[in-house]
Residue, then its C-alpha position, 0 to 999 in steps of 0.5 A: m654289481a657285486e652278488p649278493a651274500p649267499r642265504e642260510w635255511a634250513r628246513h626239518w621236517q617229516y614227512e606223510g608217505l614216511p612216518g618217522l622220518d625227519l628230513l633236514r636238508g639246507h643252507h650253511i655257512r655260520h652256524t653250529f651245531r653244538p655238541h649231541s648224539h641222536e637216539g637213531f642213525t643219520l646220514g648226511a650227503v653233502s651237495g656243495g661246500a665242506q662241512a667240518v664234522s668233529l667225531p668221538k675218533g676225530g675230526i672229516t671233512a665231507r664232501p660234495g659226492s662224500v656220504v656221512m654216517i653216523n650210528p644211535e647214541v655218537p656226539h658229535s659237532a658241524r660247522a662251515g670247511a669251507p669259505e662258502g659254508w655248505a648245503y646238505s640233505a640229511l635223513y635221520p632213520s630210526v633202529e627200527l627202520i635200519s633193522e627192516v632194511a638190513h633183516e631183508v637185504t643182508t645176512l648181519r644180526g644183532t643190530p646193524g649198524f655202520r663200519e665207516t663214518i664217511i666215504d665216498d659216494p656220488r650215486t647214494a649222496e644222489l639218492i638222499r637227495g633223491v629223498h627230498q626232492a620225492a618228497e617236497a613233490g608229494n612223491a610217496l611211492a619215490a621217497d620210499s623207493l629211493l629212501r629203501v634203495a641207499l638204505a640197502r646199499l649201505l648196508a651193504r656197502h658199509g652195514g655191520r653189528l653194531p658193539t654192545r654199550t654194557p658198562q663193564d669198568p668200574g668209570a662207566r657203571t659211573a657214569a651211567m649212575a650219573r647218567a640216571l641221576l641226571e634222566e631223573h631230575l633234568t628239570g633240577p640237575p644237582p651240582l657237578e660235586e652231588l651229581a660224583r658225591e651221590v655216584g660214590t667219587s670225585p668229581f674229575a673223576l666223574l667229568r673223565a669217565f662220563k667223558a669217555a663213556y659218553g663224548m660230552p661232559p655233562h652238562t653239555w650231555l644235560t642239553d642235549a637231552r633237554v632238547r632231546r625232549a622238548r622236541r618230544l614234547l613238541d610233537s605231540g603238541s605243546t609249545a615252545a614257550e611248555a616246552a621250555v619250562a619242563v625241561g628245565f629251561t629258564d624260558q622259551s629264549h633259552l629253548n631257542r638257542h640251543f634248540t637251533r644249534i642242535v637241531g638246526v632249526p627253531p622250535g617254532a618252525y620245528r612244531r610248525e614242520r609236524a602240525p597235522r594236515a588237512p587234504s590240501g596240504r595247507p597245516v591245519a591251524r592249532k588251539n594254541v600260537q604262541d611258538r615264533 
């Protein structure tokens, strides 16, 4: 009898013992993460198969024993790099947490980050998985300890100062103005031609400048920005239907599709993992239960 096909699954959650830290663990085969970026850092450890990651400077393939380190606001996408997909554990530490650890254990000045994108470091990969295991077991002391050891190890060996991003050339300034307009009109963005006219350039010049500055065209950046805003709304208690309308998606199914492609789980599952929890550890029921 043939063995059953591997099941795709993912859990994106927060553990009360590690406030402010997002955790993502799962196994993907057909799922593709669309181009996006994060306000904080991404640290990922593959435990099975292979993950193909696309970045502005080229692609990498992460396999068991490697650690992927992506700095804030660096656009990237991911897909399976092997027929069996990839099993992985990821942490999303904030800029504040990375800065705190860097200040305590290194001599780095300015805004700390990572010089490499991928390293072969089975020990740190095991520490990242250990953070997940401790959090899932409800062991706050172990989870926080392993997290800080992993961050200190990575910063001491691969830490560096992130460059300050200032729009120096005209193209970068044009892209920054266009991004500000899109942020202001998130729910009703202007067409490309109108957007280009607003910032004093042509449509193709704006496409080139925006891609050079942010690693993705304006419409892709807009989808990512809407999903980010939707996450904040879900974190504050909004339903998926409410968040979809508030950020400019046509309806909840439209949000579901883009949210899952970027975050890795549907908005309903994401929201449930952030529900207030009773002393028993069970989620406290919210008043509004429109999410699916």
